[in-house]
CHARMM internal coordinates of N, CA and C (Angstrom, degrees):
IC EDIT
DIST 1 N 1 CA 1.4696
DIST 1 CA 1 C 1.4955
ANGL 1 N 1 CA 1 C 105.45
DIST 1 C 2 N 1.2809
ANGL 1 CA 1 C 2 N 123.11
DIHE 1 N 1 CA 1 C 2 N 113.50
DIST 2 N 2 CA 1.3709
ANGL 1 C 2 N 2 CA 129.67
DIHE 1 CA 1 C 2 N 2 CA 178.23
DIST 2 CA 2 C 1.5059
ANGL 2 N 2 CA 2 C 113.38
DIHE 1 C 2 N 2 CA 2 C -71.76
DIST 2 C 3 N 1.3191
ANGL 2 CA 2 C 3 N 117.69
DIHE 2 N 2 CA 2 C 3 N 136.26
DIST 3 N 3 CA 1.5178
ANGL 2 C 3 N 3 CA 122.08
DIHE 2 CA 2 C 3 N 3 CA -178.58
DIST 3 CA 3 C 1.4687
ANGL 3 N 3 CA 3 C 109.83
DIHE 2 C 3 N 3 CA 3 C -66.05
DIST 3 C 4 N 1.2401
ANGL 3 CA 3 C 4 N 117.56
DIHE 3 N 3 CA 3 C 4 N 134.91
DIST 4 N 4 CA 1.4185
ANGL 3 C 4 N 4 CA 122.67
DIHE 3 CA 3 C 4 N 4 CA 175.67
DIST 4 CA 4 C 1.5692
ANGL 4 N 4 CA 4 C 114.78
DIHE 3 C 4 N 4 CA 4 C -73.02
DIST 4 C 5 N 1.3080
ANGL 4 CA 4 C 5 N 117.07
DIHE 4 N 4 CA 4 C 5 N -3.82
DIST 5 N 5 CA 1.3894
ANGL 4 C 5 N 5 CA 124.14
DIHE 4 CA 4 C 5 N 5 CA 179.83
DIST 5 CA 5 C 1.4211
ANGL 5 N 5 CA 5 C 114.85
DIHE 4 C 5 N 5 CA 5 C -91.32
DIST 5 C 6 N 1.2959
ANGL 5 CA 5 C 6 N 120.20
DIHE 5 N 5 CA 5 C 6 N -6.46
DIST 6 N 6 CA 1.4611
ANGL 5 C 6 N 6 CA 119.21
DIHE 5 CA 5 C 6 N 6 CA -169.58
DIST 6 CA 6 C 1.3941
ANGL 6 N 6 CA 6 C 125.76
DIHE 5 C 6 N 6 CA 6 C -54.33
DIST 6 C 7 N 1.4240
ANGL 6 CA 6 C 7 N 115.34
DIHE 6 N 6 CA 6 C 7 N -34.54
DIST 7 N 7 CA 1.4246
ANGL 6 C 7 N 7 CA 124.71
DIHE 6 CA 6 C 7 N 7 CA 176.42
DIST 7 CA 7 C 1.4960
ANGL 7 N 7 CA 7 C 113.40
DIHE 6 C 7 N 7 CA 7 C -60.04
DIST 7 C 8 N 1.3661
ANGL 7 CA 7 C 8 N 122.94
DIHE 7 N 7 CA 7 C 8 N -24.91
DIST 8 N 8 CA 1.4085
ANGL 7 C 8 N 8 CA 130.57
DIHE 7 CA 7 C 8 N 8 CA -170.23
DIST 8 CA 8 C 1.4860
ANGL 8 N 8 CA 8 C 110.24
DIHE 7 C 8 N 8 CA 8 C -118.15
DIST 8 C 9 N 1.3195
ANGL 8 CA 8 C 9 N 122.36
DIHE 8 N 8 CA 8 C 9 N -9.50
DIST 9 N 9 CA 1.4071
ANGL 8 C 9 N 9 CA 127.70
DIHE 8 CA 8 C 9 N 9 CA -175.55
DIST 9 CA 9 C 1.6296
ANGL 9 N 9 CA 9 C 111.93
DIHE 8 C 9 N 9 CA 9 C -73.83
DIST 9 C 10 N 1.2856
ANGL 9 CA 9 C 10 N 114.39
DIHE 9 N 9 CA 9 C 10 N 117.39
DIST 10 N 10 CA 1.4845
ANGL 9 C 10 N 10 CA 116.73
DIHE 9 CA 9 C 10 N 10 CA 177.09
DIST 10 CA 10 C 1.5670
ANGL 10 N 10 CA 10 C 117.80
DIHE 9 C 10 N 10 CA 10 C -59.62
DIST 10 C 11 N 1.3418
ANGL 10 CA 10 C 11 N 111.66
DIHE 10 N 10 CA 10 C 11 N -33.17
DIST 11 N 11 CA 1.3532
ANGL 10 C 11 N 11 CA 119.60
DIHE 10 CA 10 C 11 N 11 CA 179.11
DIST 11 CA 11 C 1.6314
ANGL 11 N 11 CA 11 C 111.76
DIHE 10 C 11 N 11 CA 11 C -68.56
DIST 11 C 12 N 1.3028
ANGL 11 CA 11 C 12 N 116.85
DIHE 11 N 11 CA 11 C 12 N -46.90
DIST 12 N 12 CA 1.4300
ANGL 11 C 12 N 12 CA 124.54
DIHE 11 CA 11 C 12 N 12 CA -177.22
DIST 12 CA 12 C 1.5389
ANGL 12 N 12 CA 12 C 110.72
DIHE 11 C 12 N 12 CA 12 C -73.68
DIST 12 C 13 N 1.3050
ANGL 12 CA 12 C 13 N 115.93
DIHE 12 N 12 CA 12 C 13 N -26.20
DIST 13 N 13 CA 1.5215
ANGL 12 C 13 N 13 CA 121.07
DIHE 12 CA 12 C 13 N 13 CA 177.44
DIST 13 CA 13 C 1.4853
ANGL 13 N 13 CA 13 C 109.34
DIHE 12 C 13 N 13 CA 13 C -99.98
DIST 13 C 14 N 1.1968
ANGL 13 CA 13 C 14 N 117.71
DIHE 13 N 13 CA 13 C 14 N 28.12
DIST 14 N 14 CA 1.6255
ANGL 13 C 14 N 14 CA 117.54
DIHE 13 CA 13 C 14 N 14 CA 169.12
DIST 14 CA 14 C 1.5519
ANGL 14 N 14 CA 14 C 111.61
DIHE 13 C 14 N 14 CA 14 C 55.99
DIST 14 C 15 N 1.2844
ANGL 14 CA 14 C 15 N 123.35
DIHE 14 N 14 CA 14 C 15 N 32.89
DIST 15 N 15 CA 1.3635
ANGL 14 C 15 N 15 CA 126.21
DIHE 14 CA 14 C 15 N 15 CA 172.94
DIST 15 CA 15 C 1.4899
ANGL 15 N 15 CA 15 C 116.70
DIHE 14 C 15 N 15 CA 15 C -91.05
DIST 15 C 16 N 1.3862
ANGL 15 CA 15 C 16 N 112.21
DIHE 15 N 15 CA 15 C 16 N -5.62
DIST 16 N 16 CA 1.5186
ANGL 15 C 16 N 16 CA 122.67
DIHE 15 CA 15 C 16 N 16 CA 178.39
DIST 16 CA 16 C 1.5445
ANGL 16 N 16 CA 16 C 105.47
DIHE 15 C 16 N 16 CA 16 C -109.52
DIST 16 C 17 N 1.3164
ANGL 16 CA 16 C 17 N 112.83
DIHE 16 N 16 CA 16 C 17 N 160.00
DIST 17 N 17 CA 1.5488
ANGL 16 C 17 N 17 CA 120.59
DIHE 16 CA 16 C 17 N 17 CA -178.63
DIST 17 CA 17 C 1.6532
ANGL 17 N 17 CA 17 C 97.66
DIHE 16 C 17 N 17 CA 17 C -81.57
DIST 17 C 18 N 1.3653
ANGL 17 CA 17 C 18 N 110.87
DIHE 17 N 17 CA 17 C 18 N 116.39
DIST 18 N 18 CA 1.3833
ANGL 17 C 18 N 18 CA 120.76
DIHE 17 CA 17 C 18 N 18 CA -175.10
DIST 18 CA 18 C 1.6463
ANGL 18 N 18 CA 18 C 109.68
DIHE 17 C 18 N 18 CA 18 C -127.70
DIST 18 C 19 N 1.1919
ANGL 18 CA 18 C 19 N 116.08
DIHE 18 N 18 CA 18 C 19 N 128.18
DIST 19 N 19 CA 1.5635
ANGL 18 C 19 N 19 CA 118.15
DIHE 18 CA 18 C 19 N 19 CA 169.99
DIST 19 CA 19 C 1.6074
ANGL 19 N 19 CA 19 C 101.33
DIHE 18 C 19 N 19 CA 19 C -68.17
DIST 19 C 20 N 1.4316
ANGL 19 CA 19 C 20 N 115.49
DIHE 19 N 19 CA 19 C 20 N 127.33
DIST 20 N 20 CA 1.4405
ANGL 19 C 20 N 20 CA 114.99
DIHE 19 CA 19 C 20 N 20 CA -164.04
DIST 20 CA 20 C 1.5905
ANGL 20 N 20 CA 20 C 107.36
DIHE 19 C 20 N 20 CA 20 C -64.65
DIST 20 C 21 N 1.2753
ANGL 20 CA 20 C 21 N 122.24
DIHE 20 N 20 CA 20 C 21 N -39.49
DIST 21 N 21 CA 1.4798
ANGL 20 C 21 N 21 CA 123.51
DIHE 20 CA 20 C 21 N 21 CA -176.94
DIST 21 CA 21 C 1.4991
ANGL 21 N 21 CA 21 C 109.04
DIHE 20 C 21 N 21 CA 21 C -65.72
DIST 21 C 22 N 1.2773
ANGL 21 CA 21 C 22 N 117.00
DIHE 21 N 21 CA 21 C 22 N -48.88
DIST 22 N 22 CA 1.4165
ANGL 21 C 22 N 22 CA 124.30
DIHE 21 CA 21 C 22 N 22 CA -175.99
DIST 22 CA 22 C 1.5940
ANGL 22 N 22 CA 22 C 107.98
DIHE 21 C 22 N 22 CA 22 C -62.87
DIST 22 C 23 N 1.2357
ANGL 22 CA 22 C 23 N 107.86
DIHE 22 N 22 CA 22 C 23 N -49.51
DIST 23 N 23 CA 1.5549
ANGL 22 C 23 N 23 CA 117.84
DIHE 22 CA 22 C 23 N 23 CA -176.65
DIST 23 CA 23 C 1.5347
ANGL 23 N 23 CA 23 C 112.64
DIHE 22 C 23 N 23 CA 23 C -53.49
DIST 23 C 24 N 1.3955
ANGL 23 CA 23 C 24 N 111.72
DIHE 23 N 23 CA 23 C 24 N -47.47
DIST 24 N 24 CA 1.4440
ANGL 23 C 24 N 24 CA 115.76
DIHE 23 CA 23 C 24 N 24 CA 175.92
DIST 24 CA 24 C 1.4809
ANGL 24 N 24 CA 24 C 117.93
DIHE 23 C 24 N 24 CA 24 C -62.86
DIST 24 C 25 N 1.4554
ANGL 24 CA 24 C 25 N 113.04
DIHE 24 N 24 CA 24 C 25 N -38.00
DIST 25 N 25 CA 1.3931
ANGL 24 C 25 N 25 CA 112.47
DIHE 24 CA 24 C 25 N 25 CA 174.80
DIST 25 CA 25 C 1.5698
ANGL 25 N 25 CA 25 C 114.89
DIHE 24 C 25 N 25 CA 25 C -68.05
DIST 25 C 26 N 1.2812
ANGL 25 CA 25 C 26 N 120.48
DIHE 25 N 25 CA 25 C 26 N -33.62
DIST 26 N 26 CA 1.3839
ANGL 25 C 26 N 26 CA 125.44
DIHE 25 CA 25 C 26 N 26 CA 171.56
DIST 26 CA 26 C 1.5496
ANGL 26 N 26 CA 26 C 111.55
DIHE 25 C 26 N 26 CA 26 C -60.52
DIST 26 C 27 N 1.2726
ANGL 26 CA 26 C 27 N 116.28
DIHE 26 N 26 CA 26 C 27 N -49.35
DIST 27 N 27 CA 1.4989
ANGL 26 C 27 N 27 CA 115.23
DIHE 26 CA 26 C 27 N 27 CA 178.21
DIST 27 CA 27 C 1.4523
ANGL 27 N 27 CA 27 C 115.51
DIHE 26 C 27 N 27 CA 27 C -61.17
DIST 27 C 28 N 1.3015
ANGL 27 CA 27 C 28 N 114.06
DIHE 27 N 27 CA 27 C 28 N -32.18
DIST 28 N 28 CA 1.5235
ANGL 27 C 28 N 28 CA 114.71
DIHE 27 CA 27 C 28 N 28 CA 177.55
DIST 28 CA 28 C 1.5201
ANGL 28 N 28 CA 28 C 111.94
DIHE 27 C 28 N 28 CA 28 C -75.61
DIST 28 C 29 N 1.3772
ANGL 28 CA 28 C 29 N 119.63
DIHE 28 N 28 CA 28 C 29 N -33.60
DIST 29 N 29 CA 1.4632
ANGL 28 C 29 N 29 CA 122.99
DIHE 28 CA 28 C 29 N 29 CA 179.72
DIST 29 CA 29 C 1.4057
ANGL 29 N 29 CA 29 C 115.19
DIHE 28 C 29 N 29 CA 29 C -76.45
DIST 29 C 30 N 1.3730
ANGL 29 CA 29 C 30 N 120.21
DIHE 29 N 29 CA 29 C 30 N -44.20
DIST 30 N 30 CA 1.4394
ANGL 29 C 30 N 30 CA 126.00
DIHE 29 CA 29 C 30 N 30 CA -176.82
DIST 30 CA 30 C 1.4918
ANGL 30 N 30 CA 30 C 112.97
DIHE 29 C 30 N 30 CA 30 C -99.95
DIST 30 C 31 N 1.2978
ANGL 30 CA 30 C 31 N 122.46
DIHE 30 N 30 CA 30 C 31 N -53.43
DIST 31 N 31 CA 1.3812
ANGL 30 C 31 N 31 CA 124.21
DIHE 30 CA 30 C 31 N 31 CA -168.22
DIST 31 CA 31 C 1.6221
ANGL 31 N 31 CA 31 C 109.60
DIHE 30 C 31 N 31 CA 31 C -74.04
DIST 31 C 32 N 1.3606
ANGL 31 CA 31 C 32 N 113.14
DIHE 31 N 31 CA 31 C 32 N -41.22
DIST 32 N 32 CA 1.4317
ANGL 31 C 32 N 32 CA 111.61
DIHE 31 CA 31 C 32 N 32 CA -173.63
DIST 32 CA 32 C 1.6145
ANGL 32 N 32 CA 32 C 103.98
DIHE 31 C 32 N 32 CA 32 C -108.61
DIST 32 C 33 N 1.2910
ANGL 32 CA 32 C 33 N 121.30
DIHE 32 N 32 CA 32 C 33 N -3.91
DIST 33 N 33 CA 1.4375
ANGL 32 C 33 N 33 CA 120.00
DIHE 32 CA 32 C 33 N 33 CA -179.92
DIST 33 CA 33 C 1.5455
ANGL 33 N 33 CA 33 C 104.73
DIHE 32 C 33 N 33 CA 33 C -105.05
DIST 33 C 34 N 1.3833
ANGL 33 CA 33 C 34 N 115.06
DIHE 33 N 33 CA 33 C 34 N -109.39
DIST 34 N 34 CA 1.5302
ANGL 33 C 34 N 34 CA 123.46
DIHE 33 CA 33 C 34 N 34 CA -167.10
DIST 34 CA 34 C 1.6926
ANGL 34 N 34 CA 34 C 101.55
DIHE 33 C 34 N 34 CA 34 C -101.36
DIST 34 C 35 N 1.2710
ANGL 34 CA 34 C 35 N 114.30
DIHE 34 N 34 CA 34 C 35 N 92.17
DIST 35 N 35 CA 1.4548
ANGL 34 C 35 N 35 CA 121.73
DIHE 34 CA 34 C 35 N 35 CA 173.84
DIST 35 CA 35 C 1.4554
ANGL 35 N 35 CA 35 C 114.83
DIHE 34 C 35 N 35 CA 35 C -56.04
DIST 35 C 36 N 1.4102
ANGL 35 CA 35 C 36 N 115.39
DIHE 35 N 35 CA 35 C 36 N -33.83
DIST 36 N 36 CA 1.5231
ANGL 35 C 36 N 36 CA 120.48
DIHE 35 CA 35 C 36 N 36 CA -177.61
DIST 36 CA 36 C 1.5134
ANGL 36 N 36 CA 36 C 112.48
DIHE 35 C 36 N 36 CA 36 C -62.15
DIST 36 C 37 N 1.3392
ANGL 36 CA 36 C 37 N 119.62
DIHE 36 N 36 CA 36 C 37 N -11.68
DIST 37 N 37 CA 1.4410
ANGL 36 C 37 N 37 CA 122.22
DIHE 36 CA 36 C 37 N 37 CA 177.02
DIST 37 CA 37 C 1.3825
ANGL 37 N 37 CA 37 C 116.15
DIHE 36 C 37 N 37 CA 37 C -100.00
DIST 37 C 38 N 1.3011
ANGL 37 CA 37 C 38 N 120.84
DIHE 37 N 37 CA 37 C 38 N -4.79
DIST 38 N 38 CA 1.4381
ANGL 37 C 38 N 38 CA 131.58
DIHE 37 CA 37 C 38 N 38 CA 178.38
DIST 38 CA 38 C 1.4920
ANGL 38 N 38 CA 38 C 112.92
DIHE 37 C 38 N 38 CA 38 C -72.45
DIST 38 C 39 N 1.2708
ANGL 38 CA 38 C 39 N 125.51
DIHE 38 N 38 CA 38 C 39 N 124.99
DIST 39 N 39 CA 1.4038
ANGL 38 C 39 N 39 CA 128.25
DIHE 38 CA 38 C 39 N 39 CA -171.93
DIST 39 CA 39 C 1.4659
ANGL 39 N 39 CA 39 C 105.11
DIHE 38 C 39 N 39 CA 39 C -67.66
DIST 39 C 40 N 1.3076
ANGL 39 CA 39 C 40 N 118.46
DIHE 39 N 39 CA 39 C 40 N -43.78
DIST 40 N 40 CA 1.5820
ANGL 39 C 40 N 40 CA 119.92
DIHE 39 CA 39 C 40 N 40 CA -179.82
DIST 40 CA 40 C 1.5613
ANGL 40 N 40 CA 40 C 113.69
DIHE 39 C 40 N 40 CA 40 C -62.29
DIST 40 C 41 N 1.3350
ANGL 40 CA 40 C 41 N 114.45
DIHE 40 N 40 CA 40 C 41 N -30.57
DIST 41 N 41 CA 1.4486
ANGL 40 C 41 N 41 CA 121.20
DIHE 40 CA 40 C 41 N 41 CA -174.53
DIST 41 CA 41 C 1.5892
ANGL 41 N 41 CA 41 C 100.16
DIHE 40 C 41 N 41 CA 41 C -78.66
DIST 41 C 42 N 1.3330
ANGL 41 CA 41 C 42 N 123.07
DIHE 41 N 41 CA 41 C 42 N -45.68
DIST 42 N 42 CA 1.3796
ANGL 41 C 42 N 42 CA 129.14
DIHE 41 CA 41 C 42 N 42 CA -175.62
DIST 42 CA 42 C 1.5659
ANGL 42 N 42 CA 42 C 107.54
DIHE 41 C 42 N 42 CA 42 C -55.64
DIST 42 C 43 N 1.2465
ANGL 42 CA 42 C 43 N 115.55
DIHE 42 N 42 CA 42 C 43 N -52.84
DIST 43 N 43 CA 1.4645
ANGL 42 C 43 N 43 CA 116.20
DIHE 42 CA 42 C 43 N 43 CA -175.75
DIST 43 CA 43 C 1.5518
ANGL 43 N 43 CA 43 C 108.60
DIHE 42 C 43 N 43 CA 43 C -72.72
DIST 43 C 44 N 1.3435
ANGL 43 CA 43 C 44 N 120.96
DIHE 43 N 43 CA 43 C 44 N -40.91
DIST 44 N 44 CA 1.3886
ANGL 43 C 44 N 44 CA 116.00
DIHE 43 CA 43 C 44 N 44 CA 178.67
DIST 44 CA 44 C 1.4548
ANGL 44 N 44 CA 44 C 117.28
DIHE 43 C 44 N 44 CA 44 C -65.06
DIST 44 C 45 N 1.3950
ANGL 44 CA 44 C 45 N 120.23
DIHE 44 N 44 CA 44 C 45 N -28.07
DIST 45 N 45 CA 1.4157
ANGL 44 C 45 N 45 CA 123.19
DIHE 44 CA 44 C 45 N 45 CA -173.65
DIST 45 CA 45 C 1.5253
ANGL 45 N 45 CA 45 C 108.70
DIHE 44 C 45 N 45 CA 45 C -84.53
DIST 45 C 46 N 1.5249
ANGL 45 CA 45 C 46 N 116.54
DIHE 45 N 45 CA 45 C 46 N -22.28
DIST 46 N 46 CA 1.3853
ANGL 45 C 46 N 46 CA 116.95
DIHE 45 CA 45 C 46 N 46 CA 179.72
DIST 46 CA 46 C 1.4880
ANGL 46 N 46 CA 46 C 113.02
DIHE 45 C 46 N 46 CA 46 C -96.02
DIST 46 C 47 N 1.3600
ANGL 46 CA 46 C 47 N 117.98
DIHE 46 N 46 CA 46 C 47 N -35.21
DIST 47 N 47 CA 1.4274
ANGL 46 C 47 N 47 CA 114.96
DIHE 46 CA 46 C 47 N 47 CA -174.07
DIST 47 CA 47 C 1.6381
ANGL 47 N 47 CA 47 C 108.95
DIHE 46 C 47 N 47 CA 47 C -115.50
DIST 47 C 48 N 1.3316
ANGL 47 CA 47 C 48 N 117.68
DIHE 47 N 47 CA 47 C 48 N -27.11
DIST 48 N 48 CA 1.4334
ANGL 47 C 48 N 48 CA 117.78
DIHE 47 CA 47 C 48 N 48 CA -179.06
DIST 48 CA 48 C 1.4281
ANGL 48 N 48 CA 48 C 107.57
DIHE 47 C 48 N 48 CA 48 C 128.10
DIST 48 C 49 N 1.3388
ANGL 48 CA 48 C 49 N 122.39
DIHE 48 N 48 CA 48 C 49 N 153.09
DIST 49 N 49 CA 1.5806
ANGL 48 C 49 N 49 CA 125.22
DIHE 48 CA 48 C 49 N 49 CA -179.81
DIST 49 CA 49 C 1.3855
ANGL 49 N 49 CA 49 C 113.09
DIHE 48 C 49 N 49 CA 49 C -54.16
DIST 49 C 50 N 1.3152
ANGL 49 CA 49 C 50 N 117.12
DIHE 49 N 49 CA 49 C 50 N -34.60
DIST 50 N 50 CA 1.4916
ANGL 49 C 50 N 50 CA 121.89
DIHE 49 CA 49 C 50 N 50 CA -174.84
DIST 50 CA 50 C 1.5527
ANGL 50 N 50 CA 50 C 116.28
DIHE 49 C 50 N 50 CA 50 C -65.80
DIST 50 C 51 N 1.3271
ANGL 50 CA 50 C 51 N 112.84
DIHE 50 N 50 CA 50 C 51 N -10.34
DIST 51 N 51 CA 1.4340
ANGL 50 C 51 N 51 CA 116.52
DIHE 50 CA 50 C 51 N 51 CA -176.72
DIST 51 CA 51 C 1.5702
ANGL 51 N 51 CA 51 C 109.31
DIHE 50 C 51 N 51 CA 51 C -105.04
DIST 51 C 52 N 1.3826
ANGL 51 CA 51 C 52 N 116.68
DIHE 51 N 51 CA 51 C 52 N 2.79
DIST 52 N 52 CA 1.4168
ANGL 51 C 52 N 52 CA 123.85
DIHE 51 CA 51 C 52 N 52 CA 175.78
DIST 52 CA 52 C 1.5744
ANGL 52 N 52 CA 52 C 109.94
DIHE 51 C 52 N 52 CA 52 C -81.40
DIST 52 C 53 N 1.3275
ANGL 52 CA 52 C 53 N 116.12
DIHE 52 N 52 CA 52 C 53 N 110.65
DIST 53 N 53 CA 1.5906
ANGL 52 C 53 N 53 CA 114.05
DIHE 52 CA 52 C 53 N 53 CA 178.84
DIST 53 CA 53 C 1.5801
ANGL 53 N 53 CA 53 C 109.95
DIHE 52 C 53 N 53 CA 53 C -64.10
DIST 53 C 54 N 1.2698
ANGL 53 CA 53 C 54 N 118.00
DIHE 53 N 53 CA 53 C 54 N 149.34
DIST 54 N 54 CA 1.4607
ANGL 53 C 54 N 54 CA 121.26
DIHE 53 CA 53 C 54 N 54 CA 179.06
DIST 54 CA 54 C 1.4438
ANGL 54 N 54 CA 54 C 110.10
DIHE 53 C 54 N 54 CA 54 C -62.80
DIST 54 C 55 N 1.3446
ANGL 54 CA 54 C 55 N 126.21
DIHE 54 N 54 CA 54 C 55 N -23.29
DIST 55 N 55 CA 1.3431
ANGL 54 C 55 N 55 CA 127.67
DIHE 54 CA 54 C 55 N 55 CA -176.79
DIST 55 CA 55 C 1.5070
ANGL 55 N 55 CA 55 C 115.21
DIHE 54 C 55 N 55 CA 55 C -105.09
DIST 55 C 56 N 1.2493
ANGL 55 CA 55 C 56 N 118.46
DIHE 55 N 55 CA 55 C 56 N 25.22
DIST 56 N 56 CA 1.3999
ANGL 55 C 56 N 56 CA 126.94
DIHE 55 CA 55 C 56 N 56 CA -179.81
DIST 56 CA 56 C 1.4827
ANGL 56 N 56 CA 56 C 109.52
DIHE 55 C 56 N 56 CA 56 C -95.02
DIST 56 C 57 N 1.3319
ANGL 56 CA 56 C 57 N 117.50
DIHE 56 N 56 CA 56 C 57 N 112.62
DIST 57 N 57 CA 1.5528
ANGL 56 C 57 N 57 CA 126.30
DIHE 56 CA 56 C 57 N 57 CA -176.01
DIST 57 CA 57 C 1.5365
ANGL 57 N 57 CA 57 C 109.06
DIHE 56 C 57 N 57 CA 57 C -91.86
DIST 57 C 58 N 1.2798
ANGL 57 CA 57 C 58 N 119.99
DIHE 57 N 57 CA 57 C 58 N 148.60
DIST 58 N 58 CA 1.5438
ANGL 57 C 58 N 58 CA 122.20
DIHE 57 CA 57 C 58 N 58 CA -176.97
DIST 58 CA 58 C 1.4786
ANGL 58 N 58 CA 58 C 113.37
DIHE 57 C 58 N 58 CA 58 C -54.17
DIST 58 C 59 N 1.3447
ANGL 58 CA 58 C 59 N 120.46
DIHE 58 N 58 CA 58 C 59 N -27.80
DIST 59 N 59 CA 1.4672
ANGL 58 C 59 N 59 CA 115.41
DIHE 58 CA 58 C 59 N 59 CA 179.10
DIST 59 CA 59 C 1.4518
ANGL 59 N 59 CA 59 C 114.15
DIHE 58 C 59 N 59 CA 59 C -90.11
DIST 59 C 60 N 1.2794
ANGL 59 CA 59 C 60 N 120.75
DIHE 59 N 59 CA 59 C 60 N 7.79
DIST 60 N 60 CA 1.4981
ANGL 59 C 60 N 60 CA 123.02
DIHE 59 CA 59 C 60 N 60 CA -179.79
DIST 60 CA 60 C 1.4672
ANGL 60 N 60 CA 60 C 116.97
DIHE 59 C 60 N 60 CA 60 C -86.14
DIST 60 C 61 N 1.3679
ANGL 60 CA 60 C 61 N 113.90
DIHE 60 N 60 CA 60 C 61 N 51.34
DIST 61 N 61 CA 1.5524
ANGL 60 C 61 N 61 CA 119.23
DIHE 60 CA 60 C 61 N 61 CA -179.83
DIST 61 CA 61 C 1.3466
ANGL 61 N 61 CA 61 C 118.58
DIHE 60 C 61 N 61 CA 61 C -56.63
DIST 61 C 62 N 1.3711
ANGL 61 CA 61 C 62 N 123.85
DIHE 61 N 61 CA 61 C 62 N -38.55
DIST 62 N 62 CA 1.4018
ANGL 61 C 62 N 62 CA 125.24
DIHE 61 CA 61 C 62 N 62 CA 173.34
DIST 62 CA 62 C 1.4390
ANGL 62 N 62 CA 62 C 114.70
DIHE 61 C 62 N 62 CA 62 C -54.20
DIST 62 C 63 N 1.4210
ANGL 62 CA 62 C 63 N 110.34
DIHE 62 N 62 CA 62 C 63 N -49.60
DIST 63 N 63 CA 1.5827
ANGL 62 C 63 N 63 CA 113.58
DIHE 62 CA 62 C 63 N 63 CA 175.22
DIST 63 CA 63 C 1.5197
ANGL 63 N 63 CA 63 C 117.92
DIHE 62 C 63 N 63 CA 63 C -61.37
DIST 63 C 64 N 1.3209
ANGL 63 CA 63 C 64 N 109.04
DIHE 63 N 63 CA 63 C 64 N -35.25
DIST 64 N 64 CA 1.5913
ANGL 63 C 64 N 64 CA 113.61
DIHE 63 CA 63 C 64 N 64 CA 171.33
DIST 64 CA 64 C 1.4502
ANGL 64 N 64 CA 64 C 111.99
DIHE 63 C 64 N 64 CA 64 C -58.03
DIST 64 C 65 N 1.3547
ANGL 64 CA 64 C 65 N 118.19
DIHE 64 N 64 CA 64 C 65 N -49.17
DIST 65 N 65 CA 1.3542
ANGL 64 C 65 N 65 CA 124.97
DIHE 64 CA 64 C 65 N 65 CA 178.44
DIST 65 CA 65 C 1.5952
ANGL 65 N 65 CA 65 C 111.49
DIHE 64 C 65 N 65 CA 65 C -54.53
DIST 65 C 66 N 1.2940
ANGL 65 CA 65 C 66 N 115.46
DIHE 65 N 65 CA 65 C 66 N -48.19
DIST 66 N 66 CA 1.5556
ANGL 65 C 66 N 66 CA 120.11
DIHE 65 CA 65 C 66 N 66 CA 178.28
DIST 66 CA 66 C 1.5564
ANGL 66 N 66 CA 66 C 106.57
DIHE 65 C 66 N 66 CA 66 C -59.33
DIST 66 C 67 N 1.3010
ANGL 66 CA 66 C 67 N 120.57
DIHE 66 N 66 CA 66 C 67 N -44.77
DIST 67 N 67 CA 1.5516
ANGL 66 C 67 N 67 CA 122.45
DIHE 66 CA 66 C 67 N 67 CA 179.92
DIST 67 CA 67 C 1.3934
ANGL 67 N 67 CA 67 C 109.11
DIHE 66 C 67 N 67 CA 67 C -57.68
DIST 67 C 68 N 1.2741
ANGL 67 CA 67 C 68 N 117.47
DIHE 67 N 67 CA 67 C 68 N -50.41
DIST 68 N 68 CA 1.4705
ANGL 67 C 68 N 68 CA 123.99
DIHE 67 CA 67 C 68 N 68 CA -178.41
DIST 68 CA 68 C 1.5738
ANGL 68 N 68 CA 68 C 110.65
DIHE 67 C 68 N 68 CA 68 C -54.92
DIST 68 C 69 N 1.4064
ANGL 68 CA 68 C 69 N 113.18
DIHE 68 N 68 CA 68 C 69 N -54.58
DIST 69 N 69 CA 1.4770
ANGL 68 C 69 N 69 CA 124.48
DIHE 68 CA 68 C 69 N 69 CA -179.76
DIST 69 CA 69 C 1.5468
ANGL 69 N 69 CA 69 C 108.31
DIHE 68 C 69 N 69 CA 69 C -58.99
DIST 69 C 70 N 1.3149
ANGL 69 CA 69 C 70 N 118.66
DIHE 69 N 69 CA 69 C 70 N -46.32
DIST 70 N 70 CA 1.5030
ANGL 69 C 70 N 70 CA 120.35
DIHE 69 CA 69 C 70 N 70 CA 179.06
DIST 70 CA 70 C 1.4700
ANGL 70 N 70 CA 70 C 116.40
DIHE 69 C 70 N 70 CA 70 C -62.17
DIST 70 C 71 N 1.3861
ANGL 70 CA 70 C 71 N 112.81
DIHE 70 N 70 CA 70 C 71 N -29.12
DIST 71 N 71 CA 1.6074
ANGL 70 C 71 N 71 CA 116.65
DIHE 70 CA 70 C 71 N 71 CA -174.08
DIST 71 CA 71 C 1.5437
ANGL 71 N 71 CA 71 C 105.08
DIHE 70 C 71 N 71 CA 71 C -104.38
DIST 71 C 72 N 1.2797
ANGL 71 CA 71 C 72 N 124.82
DIHE 71 N 71 CA 71 C 72 N -0.97
DIST 72 N 72 CA 1.3768
ANGL 71 C 72 N 72 CA 123.43
DIHE 71 CA 71 C 72 N 72 CA 172.28
DIST 72 CA 72 C 1.5648
ANGL 72 N 72 CA 72 C 116.28
DIHE 71 C 72 N 72 CA 72 C -63.19
DIST 72 C 73 N 1.4191
ANGL 72 CA 72 C 73 N 111.58
DIHE 72 N 72 CA 72 C 73 N -38.52
DIST 73 N 73 CA 1.3776
ANGL 72 C 73 N 73 CA 120.79
DIHE 72 CA 72 C 73 N 73 CA -173.93
DIST 73 CA 73 C 1.5997
ANGL 73 N 73 CA 73 C 111.15
DIHE 72 C 73 N 73 CA 73 C -83.43
DIST 73 C 74 N 1.3221
ANGL 73 CA 73 C 74 N 115.76
DIHE 73 N 73 CA 73 C 74 N -11.50
DIST 74 N 74 CA 1.4183
ANGL 73 C 74 N 74 CA 115.43
DIHE 73 CA 73 C 74 N 74 CA 174.57
DIST 74 CA 74 C 1.3819
ANGL 74 N 74 CA 74 C 125.69
DIHE 73 C 74 N 74 CA 74 C -81.49
END
COOR INIT
IC SEED 1 N 1 CA 1 C
IC BUILD
């Protein structure tokens, strides 16, 4: 299930520093595969796009959990 945020996602649109082989693998796994496991999607869908740090990569789920936890009390 492709992510509906692809057209505006800095990661998918190569606006972030990405190792080409690894970036392509992440795009297939998270962006074009299971978006619900993408750290960027998780934060965006639960808190809003404004809470997604510019340096958050799709595989950084632990960081996404921290962001959610930190913003739950606010």
